[in-house]
C-alpha positions in Angstrom: 3.5 -6.3 4.4 1.6 -9.4 3.2 -1.0 -9.4 0.2 -4.0 -9.4 2.4 -7.3 -7.4 2.5 -7.5 -5.1 5.4 -11.4 -5.3 5.4 -12.2 -9.0 4.7 -8.9 -10.8 5.6 -8.7 -12.4 2.1 -5.3 -13.6 1.1 -3.6 -15.9 -1.6 -4.8 -19.4 -2.0 -2.8 -22.4 -3.5 -3.8 -24.6 -6.5 -2.4 -26.8 -9.1 -1.0 -25.9 -12.5 -2.3 -28.4 -15.1 -1.0 -29.3 -18.4 -3.0 -31.0 -21.2 -1.0 -34.1 -22.3 -2.1 -36.7 -24.8 -5.9 -36.0 -24.0 -5.4 -36.0 -20.2 -5.0 -33.2 -17.8 -1.8 -33.7 -15.8 -1.2 -31.8 -12.8 2.4 -30.6 -12.9 3.1 -27.9 -10.3 1.6 -26.0 -7.3 0.7 -22.3 -8.0 -0.9 -19.5 -6.0 -3.9 -17.5 -6.7 -3.4 -13.8 -5.7 -5.9 -11.5 -4.3 -7.0 -8.6 -6.5 -6.0 -5.9 -4.1 -6.8 -2.1 -4.8 -5.5 0.8 -2.6 -8.4 2.9 -1.4 -8.2 6.3 0.5 -11.1 6.6 2.8 -12.3 8.3 5.8 -12.4 6.4 9.2 -13.7 8.4 12.2 -12.8 11.7 10.3 -9.1 10.5 9.5 -8.0 9.9 5.9 -6.3 6.5 5.7 -5.1 4.2 2.9 -6.4 0.6 2.9 -5.7 -2.4 0.8 -9.0 -3.8 0.0 -10.0 -6.8 -2.4 -11.8 -5.8 -5.4 -14.6 -8.1 -4.6 -15.3 -6.5 -1.3 -15.4 -3.2 -3.0 -17.9 -4.5 -5.6 -20.1 -5.8 -2.5 -19.6 -2.7 -0.4 -19.3 0.4 -2.5 -19.8 2.4 0.8 -16.2 1.8 1.7 -15.1 4.4 -1.0 -17.2 7.1 0.5 -15.9 6.7 4.0 -18.2 4.3 5.9 -16.1 1.3 6.7 -17.7 -2.1 7.8 -14.8 -4.2 9.3 -15.7 -7.8 8.8 -12.9 -9.4 10.7 -11.6 -8.8 14.1 -7.9 -8.6 13.0 -9.1 -6.0 10.4 -10.4 -3.8 13.3 -7.2 -3.9 15.0 -5.4 -2.9 11.8 -7.6 0.0 11.3 -7.1 1.1 14.9 -3.2 0.8 14.2 -3.6 3.1 11.2 -5.6 5.6 13.1 -3.1 5.7 16.0 -0.3 6.2 13.4 -2.3 9.0 11.7 -2.9 10.9 14.9 0.7 10.9 15.9 
């Protein structure tokens, strides 16, 4: 499973690693900025499910922890539906 937020769809970004060499910044290699994912147990339509949610989304939407889910992306709605279908069986 990829490191991706189930609610917002955030995922890792790429950037450059810099070294400070003789008073100049020198880009040396590529690097990845990972998402700060937190596992949250919440209630969706009366079912308890585990979701991986970015910390920034939890900070902006604290109601996610209490059970009200506000899916922001279409793909995340599909993911939550799959989780609910798996929980029912």
